[in-house]
PQR file of N, CA, C, O and H, with PARSE charges and radii, in Angstrom:
ATOM      1  N   MET A   1      92.174 122.757 -73.125 -0.4000 1.5000
ATOM      2  CA  MET A   1      90.960 122.121 -73.555 -0.0000 2.0000
ATOM      3  C   MET A   1      89.768 123.002 -73.177  0.5500 1.7000
ATOM      4  O   MET A   1      89.702 123.543 -72.073 -0.5500 1.4000
ATOM      5  N   LYS A   2      88.845 123.132 -74.101 -0.4000 1.5000
ATOM      6  CA  LYS A   2      87.672 123.957 -73.874 -0.0000 2.0000
ATOM      7  C   LYS A   2      86.425 123.087 -73.853  0.5500 1.7000
ATOM      8  O   LYS A   2      86.270 122.186 -74.678 -0.5500 1.4000
ATOM      9  H   LYS A   2      88.898 122.692 -74.998  0.4000 1.0000
ATOM     10  N   ASP A   3      85.553 123.360 -72.920 -0.4000 1.5000
ATOM     11  CA  ASP A   3      84.292 122.631 -72.807 -0.0000 2.0000
ATOM     12  C   ASP A   3      83.240 123.327 -73.677  0.5500 1.7000
ATOM     13  O   ASP A   3      82.846 124.458 -73.393 -0.5500 1.4000
ATOM     14  H   ASP A   3      85.679 124.092 -72.250  0.4000 1.0000
ATOM     15  N   TRP A   4      82.792 122.654 -74.728 -0.4000 1.5000
ATOM     16  CA  TRP A   4      81.851 123.230 -75.691 -0.0000 2.0000
ATOM     17  C   TRP A   4      80.406 122.872 -75.391  0.5500 1.7000
ATOM     18  O   TRP A   4      79.522 123.292 -76.138 -0.5500 1.4000
ATOM     19  H   TRP A   4      83.113 121.735 -74.958  0.4000 1.0000
ATOM     20  N   ALA A   5      80.124 122.125 -74.348 -0.4000 1.5000
ATOM     21  CA  ALA A   5      78.760 121.679 -74.067 -0.0000 2.0000
ATOM     22  C   ALA A   5      77.827 122.856 -73.777  0.5500 1.7000
ATOM     23  O   ALA A   5      76.735 122.927 -74.341 -0.5500 1.4000
ATOM     24  H   ALA A   5      80.842 121.783 -73.742  0.4000 1.0000
ATOM     25  N   ALA A   6      78.233 123.756 -72.930 -0.4000 1.5000
ATOM     26  CA  ALA A   6      77.354 124.852 -72.531 -0.0000 2.0000
ATOM     27  C   ALA A   6      76.926 125.731 -73.712  0.5500 1.7000
ATOM     28  O   ALA A   6      75.728 125.953 -73.889 -0.5500 1.4000
ATOM     29  H   ALA A   6      79.120 123.699 -72.472  0.4000 1.0000
ATOM     30  N   PRO A   7      77.860 126.238 -74.527 -0.5600 1.5000
ATOM     31  CA  PRO A   7      77.400 127.086 -75.639  0.2800 2.0000
ATOM     32  C   PRO A   7      76.590 126.322 -76.684  0.5500 1.7000
ATOM     33  O   PRO A   7      75.654 126.877 -77.260 -0.5500 1.4000
ATOM     34  N   LEU A   8      76.936 125.059 -76.938 -0.4000 1.5000
ATOM     35  CA  LEU A   8      76.176 124.289 -77.930 -0.0000 2.0000
ATOM     36  C   LEU A   8      74.767 123.973 -77.444  0.5500 1.7000
ATOM     37  O   LEU A   8      73.803 124.121 -78.196 -0.5500 1.4000
ATOM     38  H   LEU A   8      77.696 124.609 -76.470  0.4000 1.0000
ATOM     39  N   ILE A   9      74.643 123.545 -76.210 -0.4000 1.5000
ATOM     40  CA  ILE A   9      73.326 123.232 -75.663 -0.0000 2.0000
ATOM     41  C   ILE A   9      72.477 124.493 -75.563  0.5500 1.7000
ATOM     42  O   ILE A   9      71.300 124.477 -75.925 -0.5500 1.4000
ATOM     43  H   ILE A   9      75.426 123.426 -75.599  0.4000 1.0000
ATOM     44  N   ALA A  10      73.058 125.578 -75.080 -0.4000 1.5000
ATOM     45  CA  ALA A  10      72.307 126.823 -74.948 -0.0000 2.0000
ATOM     46  C   ALA A  10      71.836 127.336 -76.309  0.5500 1.7000
ATOM     47  O   ALA A  10      70.696 127.782 -76.436 -0.5500 1.4000
ATOM     48  H   ALA A  10      74.014 125.591 -74.787  0.4000 1.0000
ATOM     49  N   SER A  11      72.685 127.279 -77.313 -0.4000 1.5000
ATOM     50  CA  SER A  11      72.310 127.743 -78.647 -0.0000 2.0000
ATOM     51  C   SER A  11      71.222 126.874 -79.260  0.5500 1.7000
ATOM     52  O   SER A  11      70.278 127.389 -79.859 -0.5500 1.4000
ATOM     53  H   SER A  11      73.612 126.917 -77.210  0.4000 1.0000
ATOM     54  N   ALA A  12      71.348 125.564 -79.116 -0.4000 1.5000
ATOM     55  CA  ALA A  12      70.346 124.659 -79.677 -0.0000 2.0000
ATOM     56  C   ALA A  12      68.993 124.847 -78.988  0.5500 1.7000
ATOM     57  O   ALA A  12      67.962 124.904 -79.658 -0.5500 1.4000
ATOM     58  H   ALA A  12      72.115 125.145 -78.629  0.4000 1.0000
ATOM     59  N   LEU A  13      68.986 124.943 -77.669 -0.4000 1.5000
ATOM     60  CA  LEU A  13      67.731 125.165 -76.955 -0.0000 2.0000
ATOM     61  C   LEU A  13      67.113 126.506 -77.314  0.5500 1.7000
ATOM     62  O   LEU A  13      65.897 126.610 -77.475 -0.5500 1.4000
ATOM     63  H   LEU A  13      69.823 124.897 -77.124  0.4000 1.0000
ATOM     64  N   PHE A  14      67.948 127.535 -77.441 -0.4000 1.5000
ATOM     65  CA  PHE A  14      67.445 128.862 -77.795 -0.0000 2.0000
ATOM     66  C   PHE A  14      66.779 128.832 -79.166  0.5500 1.7000
ATOM     67  O   PHE A  14      65.718 129.429 -79.352 -0.5500 1.4000
ATOM     68  H   PHE A  14      68.935 127.450 -77.310  0.4000 1.0000
ATOM     69  N   ALA A  15      67.384 128.150 -80.118 -0.4000 1.5000
ATOM     70  CA  ALA A  15      66.814 128.083 -81.472 -0.0000 2.0000
ATOM     71  C   ALA A  15      65.550 127.234 -81.500  0.5500 1.7000
ATOM     72  O   ALA A  15      64.570 127.616 -82.138 -0.5500 1.4000
ATOM     73  H   ALA A  15      68.246 127.665 -79.968  0.4000 1.0000
ATOM     74  N   LEU A  16      65.553 126.100 -80.828 -0.4000 1.5000
ATOM     75  CA  LEU A  16      64.407 125.193 -80.887 -0.0000 2.0000
ATOM     76  C   LEU A  16      63.231 125.651 -80.035  0.5500 1.7000
ATOM     77  O   LEU A  16      62.087 125.310 -80.338 -0.5500 1.4000
ATOM     78  H   LEU A  16      66.349 125.790 -80.309  0.4000 1.0000
ATOM     79  N   LEU A  17      63.485 126.410 -78.985 -0.4000 1.5000
ATOM     80  CA  LEU A  17      62.405 126.838 -78.105 -0.0000 2.0000
ATOM     81  C   LEU A  17      61.898 128.244 -78.398  0.5500 1.7000
ATOM     82  O   LEU A  17      61.181 128.818 -77.579 -0.5500 1.4000
ATOM     83  H   LEU A  17      64.414 126.687 -78.739  0.4000 1.0000
ATOM     84  N   ALA A  18      62.253 128.808 -79.545 -0.4000 1.5000
ATOM     85  CA  ALA A  18      61.696 130.103 -79.926 -0.0000 2.0000
ATOM     86  C   ALA A  18      60.190 129.936 -80.131  0.5500 1.7000
ATOM     87  O   ALA A  18      59.780 129.085 -80.921 -0.5500 1.4000
ATOM     88  H   ALA A  18      62.836 128.342 -80.211  0.4000 1.0000
ATOM     89  N   PRO A  19      59.354 130.721 -79.446 -0.5600 1.5000
ATOM     90  CA  PRO A  19      57.907 130.533 -79.558  0.2800 2.0000
ATOM     91  C   PRO A  19      57.423 130.651 -80.998  0.5500 1.7000
ATOM     92  O   PRO A  19      57.711 131.634 -81.680 -0.5500 1.4000
ATOM     93  N   GLY A  20      56.693 129.650 -81.449 -0.4000 1.5000
ATOM     94  CA  GLY A  20      56.128 129.661 -82.793 -0.0000 2.0000
ATOM     95  C   GLY A  20      56.992 129.001 -83.841  0.5500 1.7000
ATOM     96  O   GLY A  20      56.506 128.737 -84.941 -0.5500 1.4000
ATOM     97  H   GLY A  20      56.459 128.852 -80.895  0.4000 1.0000
ATOM     98  N   LEU A  21      58.246 128.723 -83.554 -0.4000 1.5000
ATOM     99  CA  LEU A  21      59.112 128.123 -84.565 -0.0000 2.0000
ATOM    100  C   LEU A  21      58.748 126.654 -84.782  0.5500 1.7000
ATOM    101  O   LEU A  21      58.309 126.295 -85.875 -0.5500 1.4000
ATOM    102  H   LEU A  21      58.640 128.937 -82.661  0.4000 1.0000
ATOM    103  N   LEU A  22      58.915 125.808 -83.788 -0.4000 1.5000
ATOM    104  CA  LEU A  22      58.491 124.411 -83.885 -0.0000 2.0000
ATOM    105  C   LEU A  22      57.125 124.207 -83.240  0.5500 1.7000
ATOM    106  O   LEU A  22      56.260 123.531 -83.796 -0.5500 1.4000
ATOM    107  H   LEU A  22      59.271 126.100 -82.900  0.4000 1.0000
ATOM    108  N   PHE A  23      56.942 124.794 -82.074 -0.4000 1.5000
ATOM    109  CA  PHE A  23      55.664 124.684 -81.378 -0.0000 2.0000
ATOM    110  C   PHE A  23      55.463 125.935 -80.545  0.5500 1.7000
ATOM    111  O   PHE A  23      56.407 126.670 -80.258 -0.5500 1.4000
ATOM    112  H   PHE A  23      57.645 125.343 -81.623  0.4000 1.0000
ATOM    113  N   GLN A  24      54.211 126.164 -80.161 -0.4000 1.5000
ATOM    114  CA  GLN A  24      53.891 127.282 -79.292 -0.0000 2.0000
ATOM    115  C   GLN A  24      53.018 126.768 -78.163  0.5500 1.7000
ATOM    116  O   GLN A  24      52.005 126.108 -78.394 -0.5500 1.4000
ATOM    117  H   GLN A  24      53.444 125.567 -80.394  0.4000 1.0000
ATOM    118  N   LEU A  25      53.414 127.071 -76.965 -0.4000 1.5000
ATOM    119  CA  LEU A  25      52.722 126.604 -75.771 -0.0000 2.0000
ATOM    120  C   LEU A  25      52.531 127.780 -74.844  0.5500 1.7000
ATOM    121  O   LEU A  25      53.568 128.256 -74.381 -0.5500 1.4000
ATOM    122  H   LEU A  25      54.238 127.607 -76.777  0.4000 1.0000
ATOM    123  N   PRO A  26      51.428 128.309 -74.507 -0.5600 1.5000
ATOM    124  CA  PRO A  26      50.094 128.065 -75.049  0.2800 2.0000
ATOM    125  C   PRO A  26      49.914 128.798 -76.370  0.5500 1.7000
ATOM    126  O   PRO A  26      50.481 129.871 -76.576 -0.5500 1.4000
ATOM    127  N   GLY A  27      49.138 128.227 -77.246 -0.4000 1.5000
ATOM    128  CA  GLY A  27      48.871 128.832 -78.542 -0.0000 2.0000
ATOM    129  C   GLY A  27      47.833 129.937 -78.448  0.5500 1.7000
ATOM    130  O   GLY A  27      47.264 130.178 -77.383 -0.5500 1.4000
ATOM    131  H   GLY A  27      48.677 127.355 -77.079  0.4000 1.0000
ATOM    132  N   LYS A  28      47.590 130.602 -79.561 -0.4000 1.5000
ATOM    133  CA  LYS A  28      46.588 131.674 -79.567 -0.0000 2.0000
ATOM    134  C   LYS A  28      45.174 131.115 -79.488  0.5500 1.7000
ATOM    135  O   LYS A  28      44.320 131.680 -78.805 -0.5500 1.4000
ATOM    136  H   LYS A  28      48.052 130.407 -80.426  0.4000 1.0000
ATOM    137  N   HIS A  29      44.920 130.012 -80.179 -0.4000 1.5000
ATOM    138  CA  HIS A  29      43.568 129.468 -80.236 -0.0000 2.0000
ATOM    139  C   HIS A  29      43.451 128.093 -79.596  0.5500 1.7000
ATOM    140  O   HIS A  29      42.346 127.668 -79.261 -0.5500 1.4000
ATOM    141  H   HIS A  29      45.613 129.553 -80.734  0.4000 1.0000
ATOM    142  N   LYS A  30      44.552 127.396 -79.419 -0.4000 1.5000
ATOM    143  CA  LYS A  30      44.567 126.068 -78.811 -0.0000 2.0000
ATOM    144  C   LYS A  30      45.668 126.040 -77.753  0.5500 1.7000
ATOM    145  O   LYS A  30      46.561 126.887 -77.772 -0.5500 1.4000
ATOM    146  H   LYS A  30      45.450 127.741 -79.691  0.4000 1.0000
ATOM    147  N   PRO A  31      45.618 125.079 -76.831 -0.5600 1.5000
ATOM    148  CA  PRO A  31      46.680 125.002 -75.816  0.2800 2.0000
ATOM    149  C   PRO A  31      48.055 124.692 -76.396  0.5500 1.7000
ATOM    150  O   PRO A  31      49.069 125.078 -75.814 -0.5500 1.4000
ATOM    151  N   PHE A  32      48.106 123.999 -77.534 -0.4000 1.5000
ATOM    152  CA  PHE A  32      49.383 123.601 -78.133 -0.0000 2.0000
ATOM    153  C   PHE A  32      49.257 123.728 -79.644  0.5500 1.7000
ATOM    154  O   PHE A  32      48.384 123.101 -80.243 -0.5500 1.4000
ATOM    155  H   PHE A  32      47.282 123.685 -78.006  0.4000 1.0000
ATOM    156  N   GLU A  33      50.120 124.533 -80.272 -0.4000 1.5000
ATOM    157  CA  GLU A  33      50.075 124.727 -81.720 -0.0000 2.0000
ATOM    158  C   GLU A  33      51.449 124.454 -82.316  0.5500 1.7000
ATOM    159  O   GLU A  33      52.472 124.697 -81.676 -0.5500 1.4000
ATOM    160  H   GLU A  33      50.830 125.042 -79.785  0.4000 1.0000
ATOM    161  N   PHE A  34      51.466 123.947 -83.545 -0.4000 1.5000
ATOM    162  CA  PHE A  34      52.707 123.668 -84.254 -0.0000 2.0000
ATOM    163  C   PHE A  34      52.967 124.731 -85.314  0.5500 1.7000
ATOM    164  O   PHE A  34      52.060 125.097 -86.062 -0.5500 1.4000
ATOM    165  H   PHE A  34      50.635 123.750 -84.065  0.4000 1.0000
ATOM    166  N   MET A  35      54.183 125.222 -85.381 -0.4000 1.5000
ATOM    167  CA  MET A  35      54.732 126.058 -86.450 -0.0000 2.0000
ATOM    168  C   MET A  35      53.772 127.134 -86.949  0.5500 1.7000
ATOM    169  O   MET A  35      53.519 127.222 -88.151 -0.5500 1.4000
ATOM    170  H   MET A  35      54.920 124.925 -84.773  0.4000 1.0000
ATOM    171  N   ASN A  36      53.233 127.957 -86.042 -0.4000 1.5000
ATOM    172  CA  ASN A  36      52.341 129.024 -86.476 -0.0000 2.0000
ATOM    173  C   ASN A  36      53.062 130.360 -86.671  0.5500 1.7000
ATOM    174  O   ASN A  36      52.482 131.295 -87.224 -0.5500 1.4000
ATOM    175  H   ASN A  36      53.438 127.885 -85.066  0.4000 1.0000
ATOM    176  N   MET A  37      54.299 130.462 -86.230 -0.4000 1.5000
ATOM    177  CA  MET A  37      55.158 131.648 -86.381 -0.0000 2.0000
ATOM    178  C   MET A  37      54.548 132.914 -85.770  0.5500 1.7000
ATOM    179  O   MET A  37      54.840 134.023 -86.219 -0.5500 1.4000
ATOM    180  H   MET A  37      54.770 129.703 -85.781  0.4000 1.0000
ATOM    181  N   LYS A  38      53.709 132.752 -84.759 -0.4000 1.5000
ATOM    182  CA  LYS A  38      53.139 133.876 -84.021 -0.0000 2.0000
ATOM    183  C   LYS A  38      53.402 133.632 -82.549  0.5500 1.7000
ATOM    184  O   LYS A  38      53.631 132.495 -82.135 -0.5500 1.4000
ATOM    185  H   LYS A  38      53.472 131.851 -84.395  0.4000 1.0000
ATOM    186  N   THR A  39      53.371 134.686 -81.760 -0.4000 1.5000
ATOM    187  CA  THR A  39      53.683 134.524 -80.347 -0.0000 2.0000
ATOM    188  C   THR A  39      52.820 135.444 -79.498  0.5500 1.7000
ATOM    189  O   THR A  39      52.237 136.410 -79.991 -0.5500 1.4000
ATOM    190  H   THR A  39      53.185 135.609 -82.096  0.4000 1.0000
ATOM    191  N   THR A  40      52.752 135.126 -78.228 -0.4000 1.5000
ATOM    192  CA  THR A  40      52.044 135.945 -77.245 -0.0000 2.0000
ATOM    193  C   THR A  40      52.963 136.144 -76.049  0.5500 1.7000
ATOM    194  O   THR A  40      53.996 135.484 -75.935 -0.5500 1.4000
ATOM    195  H   THR A  40      53.225 134.341 -77.827  0.4000 1.0000
ATOM    196  N   ILE A  41      52.590 137.041 -75.170 -0.4000 1.5000
ATOM    197  CA  ILE A  41      53.381 137.289 -73.964 -0.0000 2.0000
ATOM    198  C   ILE A  41      53.420 136.029 -73.089  0.5500 1.7000
ATOM    199  O   ILE A  41      54.467 135.674 -72.547 -0.5500 1.4000
ATOM    200  H   ILE A  41      51.751 137.577 -75.262  0.4000 1.0000
ATOM    201  N   ALA A  42      52.272 135.360 -72.959 -0.4000 1.5000
ATOM    202  CA  ALA A  42      52.231 134.131 -72.150 -0.0000 2.0000
ATOM    203  C   ALA A  42      53.134 133.058 -72.746  0.5500 1.7000
ATOM    204  O   ALA A  42      53.814 132.336 -72.017 -0.5500 1.4000
ATOM    205  H   ALA A  42      51.422 135.648 -73.400  0.4000 1.0000
ATOM    206  N   SER A  43      53.138 132.954 -74.070 -0.4000 1.5000
ATOM    207  CA  SER A  43      53.981 131.975 -74.743 -0.0000 2.0000
ATOM    208  C   SER A  43      55.468 132.294 -74.534  0.5500 1.7000
ATOM    209  O   SER A  43      56.266 131.391 -74.282 -0.5500 1.4000
ATOM    210  H   SER A  43      52.585 133.540 -74.662  0.4000 1.0000
ATOM    211  N   MET A  44      55.834 133.554 -74.637 -0.4000 1.5000
ATOM    212  CA  MET A  44      57.231 133.940 -74.415 -0.0000 2.0000
ATOM    213  C   MET A  44      57.661 133.599 -72.994  0.5500 1.7000
ATOM    214  O   MET A  44      58.764 133.094 -72.782 -0.5500 1.4000
ATOM    215  H   MET A  44      55.187 134.288 -74.842  0.4000 1.0000
ATOM    216  N   PHE A  45      56.802 133.871 -72.025 -0.4000 1.5000
ATOM    217  CA  PHE A  45      57.130 133.577 -70.635 -0.0000 2.0000
ATOM    218  C   PHE A  45      57.294 132.076 -70.416  0.5500 1.7000
ATOM    219  O   PHE A  45      58.263 131.644 -69.791 -0.5500 1.4000
ATOM    220  H   PHE A  45      55.906 134.281 -72.197  0.4000 1.0000
ATOM    221  N   LEU A  46      56.361 131.284 -70.922 -0.4000 1.5000
ATOM    222  CA  LEU A  46      56.429 129.834 -70.733 -0.0000 2.0000
ATOM    223  C   LEU A  46      57.645 129.226 -71.430  0.5500 1.7000
ATOM    224  O   LEU A  46      58.284 128.332 -70.875 -0.5500 1.4000
ATOM    225  H   LEU A  46      55.574 131.635 -71.429  0.4000 1.0000
ATOM    226  N   HIS A  47      57.975 129.691 -72.628 -0.4000 1.5000
ATOM    227  CA  HIS A  47      59.147 129.183 -73.334 -0.0000 2.0000
ATOM    228  C   HIS A  47      60.436 129.596 -72.612  0.5500 1.7000
ATOM    229  O   HIS A  47      61.418 128.853 -72.632 -0.5500 1.4000
ATOM    230  H   HIS A  47      57.456 130.417 -73.079  0.4000 1.0000
ATOM    231  N   THR A  48      60.441 130.768 -71.980 -0.4000 1.5000
ATOM    232  CA  THR A  48      61.599 131.204 -71.195 -0.0000 2.0000
ATOM    233  C   THR A  48      61.800 130.293 -69.990  0.5500 1.7000
ATOM    234  O   THR A  48      62.926 129.905 -69.679 -0.5500 1.4000
ATOM    235  H   THR A  48      59.643 131.371 -71.964  0.4000 1.0000
ATOM    236  N   VAL A  49      60.712 129.954 -69.317 -0.4000 1.5000
ATOM    237  CA  VAL A  49      60.795 129.049 -68.164 -0.0000 2.0000
ATOM    238  C   VAL A  49      61.279 127.666 -68.611  0.5500 1.7000
ATOM    239  O   VAL A  49      62.139 127.074 -67.959 -0.5500 1.4000
ATOM    240  H   VAL A  49      59.797 130.269 -69.570  0.4000 1.0000
ATOM    241  N   LEU A  50      60.738 127.150 -69.715 -0.4000 1.5000
ATOM    242  CA  LEU A  50      61.183 125.857 -70.242 -0.0000 2.0000
ATOM    243  C   LEU A  50      62.658 125.886 -70.609  0.5500 1.7000
ATOM    244  O   LEU A  50      63.390 124.939 -70.320 -0.5500 1.4000
ATOM    245  H   LEU A  50      60.040 127.632 -70.245  0.4000 1.0000
ATOM    246  N   TYR A  51      63.102 126.973 -71.247 -0.4000 1.5000
ATOM    247  CA  TYR A  51      64.512 127.123 -71.624 -0.0000 2.0000
ATOM    248  C   TYR A  51      65.404 127.056 -70.379  0.5500 1.7000
ATOM    249  O   TYR A  51      66.402 126.336 -70.360 -0.5500 1.4000
ATOM    250  H   TYR A  51      62.507 127.742 -71.482  0.4000 1.0000
ATOM    251  N   GLY A  52      65.038 127.800 -69.360 -0.4000 1.5000
ATOM    252  CA  GLY A  52      65.829 127.814 -68.130 -0.0000 2.0000
ATOM    253  C   GLY A  52      65.876 126.462 -67.451  0.5500 1.7000
ATOM    254  O   GLY A  52      66.934 126.027 -66.997 -0.5500 1.4000
ATOM    255  H   GLY A  52      64.227 128.385 -69.375  0.4000 1.0000
ATOM    256  N   LEU A  53      64.728 125.790 -67.377 -0.4000 1.5000
ATOM    257  CA  LEU A  53      64.687 124.474 -66.726 -0.0000 2.0000
ATOM    258  C   LEU A  53      65.485 123.430 -67.502  0.5500 1.7000
ATOM    259  O   LEU A  53      66.196 122.624 -66.901 -0.5500 1.4000
ATOM    260  H   LEU A  53      63.869 126.144 -67.746  0.4000 1.0000
ATOM    261  N   LEU A  54      65.375 123.438 -68.827 -0.4000 1.5000
ATOM    262  CA  LEU A  54      66.149 122.485 -69.626 -0.0000 2.0000
ATOM    263  C   LEU A  54      67.645 122.776 -69.563  0.5500 1.7000
ATOM    264  O   LEU A  54      68.460 121.853 -69.541 -0.5500 1.4000
ATOM    265  H   LEU A  54      64.798 124.093 -69.315  0.4000 1.0000
ATOM    266  N   LEU A  55      68.004 124.054 -69.535 -0.4000 1.5000
ATOM    267  CA  LEU A  55      69.417 124.424 -69.417 -0.0000 2.0000
ATOM    268  C   LEU A  55      69.985 123.951 -68.079  0.5500 1.7000
ATOM    269  O   LEU A  55      71.098 123.427 -68.029 -0.5500 1.4000
ATOM    270  H   LEU A  55      67.342 124.803 -69.554  0.4000 1.0000
ATOM    271  N   ILE A  56      69.226 124.135 -66.998 -0.4000 1.5000
ATOM    272  CA  ILE A  56      69.657 123.651 -65.694 -0.0000 2.0000
ATOM    273  C   ILE A  56      69.774 122.132 -65.708  0.5500 1.7000
ATOM    274  O   ILE A  56      70.726 121.578 -65.159 -0.5500 1.4000
ATOM    275  H   ILE A  56      68.323 124.561 -67.039  0.4000 1.0000
ATOM    276  N   LEU A  57      68.811 121.456 -66.333 -0.4000 1.5000
ATOM    277  CA  LEU A  57      68.853 119.998 -66.402 -0.0000 2.0000
ATOM    278  C   LEU A  57      70.117 119.516 -67.096  0.5500 1.7000
ATOM    279  O   LEU A  57      70.823 118.656 -66.569 -0.5500 1.4000
ATOM    280  H   LEU A  57      68.038 121.906 -66.779  0.4000 1.0000
ATOM    281  N   PHE A  58      70.410 120.058 -68.268 -0.4000 1.5000
ATOM    282  CA  PHE A  58      71.557 119.580 -69.036 -0.0000 2.0000
ATOM    283  C   PHE A  58      72.897 119.980 -68.429  0.5500 1.7000
ATOM    284  O   PHE A  58      73.831 119.178 -68.420 -0.5500 1.4000
ATOM    285  H   PHE A  58      69.837 120.757 -68.696  0.4000 1.0000
ATOM    286  N   LEU A  59      73.006 121.205 -67.924 -0.4000 1.5000
ATOM    287  CA  LEU A  59      74.317 121.701 -67.492 -0.0000 2.0000
ATOM    288  C   LEU A  59      74.611 121.456 -66.013  0.5500 1.7000
ATOM    289  O   LEU A  59      75.770 121.275 -65.641 -0.5500 1.4000
ATOM    290  H   LEU A  59      72.247 121.856 -67.931  0.4000 1.0000
ATOM    291  N   VAL A  60      73.589 121.448 -65.173 -0.4000 1.5000
ATOM    292  CA  VAL A  60      73.830 121.299 -63.741 -0.0000 2.0000
ATOM    293  C   VAL A  60      73.529 119.876 -63.282  0.5500 1.7000
ATOM    294  O   VAL A  60      74.366 119.237 -62.645 -0.5500 1.4000
ATOM    295  H   VAL A  60      72.647 121.595 -65.476  0.4000 1.0000
ATOM    296  N   VAL A  61      72.339 119.380 -63.602 -0.4000 1.5000
ATOM    297  CA  VAL A  61      71.927 118.075 -63.098 -0.0000 2.0000
ATOM    298  C   VAL A  61      72.671 116.948 -63.818  0.5500 1.7000
ATOM    299  O   VAL A  61      73.261 116.082 -63.173 -0.5500 1.4000
ATOM    300  H   VAL A  61      71.659 119.899 -64.119  0.4000 1.0000
ATOM    301  N   LEU A  62      72.643 116.961 -65.148 -0.4000 1.5000
ATOM    302  CA  LEU A  62      73.298 115.895 -65.908 -0.0000 2.0000
ATOM    303  C   LEU A  62      74.802 116.120 -66.085  0.5500 1.7000
ATOM    304  O   LEU A  62      75.538 115.179 -66.383 -0.5500 1.4000
ATOM    305  H   LEU A  62      72.164 117.665 -65.672  0.4000 1.0000
ATOM    306  N   ASP A  63      75.263 117.363 -65.902 -0.4000 1.5000
ATOM    307  CA  ASP A  63      76.685 117.722 -65.973 -0.0000 2.0000
ATOM    308  C   ASP A  63      77.348 117.206 -67.253  0.5500 1.7000
ATOM    309  O   ASP A  63      78.333 116.469 -67.210 -0.5500 1.4000
ATOM    310  H   ASP A  63      74.666 118.127 -65.660  0.4000 1.0000
ATOM    311  N   ILE A  64      76.779 117.615 -68.393 -0.4000 1.5000
ATOM    312  CA  ILE A  64      77.261 117.181 -69.699 -0.0000 2.0000
ATOM    313  C   ILE A  64      78.503 118.001 -70.097  0.5500 1.7000
ATOM    314  O   ILE A  64      78.534 119.217 -69.910 -0.5500 1.4000
ATOM    315  H   ILE A  64      75.978 118.214 -68.427  0.4000 1.0000
ATOM    316  N   HIS A  65      79.515 117.329 -70.642 -0.4000 1.5000
ATOM    317  CA  HIS A  65      80.735 117.996 -71.111 -0.0000 2.0000
ATOM    318  C   HIS A  65      81.092 117.510 -72.504  0.5500 1.7000
ATOM    319  O   HIS A  65      80.956 116.328 -72.820 -0.5500 1.4000
ATOM    320  H   HIS A  65      79.490 116.341 -70.795  0.4000 1.0000
ATOM    321  N   LEU A  66      81.550 118.441 -73.332 -0.4000 1.5000
ATOM    322  CA  LEU A  66      82.067 118.137 -74.677 -0.0000 2.0000
ATOM    323  C   LEU A  66      83.440 118.801 -74.779  0.5500 1.7000
ATOM    324  O   LEU A  66      83.526 120.006 -75.017 -0.5500 1.4000
ATOM    325  H   LEU A  66      81.660 119.401 -73.075  0.4000 1.0000
ATOM    326  N   LEU A  67      84.471 118.058 -74.609 -0.4000 1.5000
ATOM    327  CA  LEU A  67      85.817 118.631 -74.631 -0.0000 2.0000
ATOM    328  C   LEU A  67      86.424 118.543 -76.015  0.5500 1.7000
ATOM    329  O   LEU A  67      86.307 117.531 -76.706 -0.5500 1.4000
ATOM    330  H   LEU A  67      84.401 117.080 -74.416  0.4000 1.0000
ATOM    331  N   ALA A  68      87.078 119.632 -76.404 -0.4000 1.5000
ATOM    332  CA  ALA A  68      87.726 119.660 -77.717 -0.0000 2.0000
ATOM    333  C   ALA A  68      89.137 120.198 -77.564  0.5500 1.7000
ATOM    334  O   ALA A  68      89.867 120.307 -78.550 -0.5500 1.4000
ATOM    335  H   ALA A  68      87.173 120.454 -75.843  0.4000 1.0000
TER
END
């Protein structure tokens, strides 16, 4: 049996937290922008931190498993 939770959660978070795809935090002109498809160094750093924290939350704290 293989646990599919980690790769699925990591892939989904990676796709959804790409700066500028759904939202950008901080934006170029406002603190929060939707779907502008542009990025900054600060935005990349903040999205990386959010990705790491959410990954830790789902995989370590909540200990989610999807067995197949």
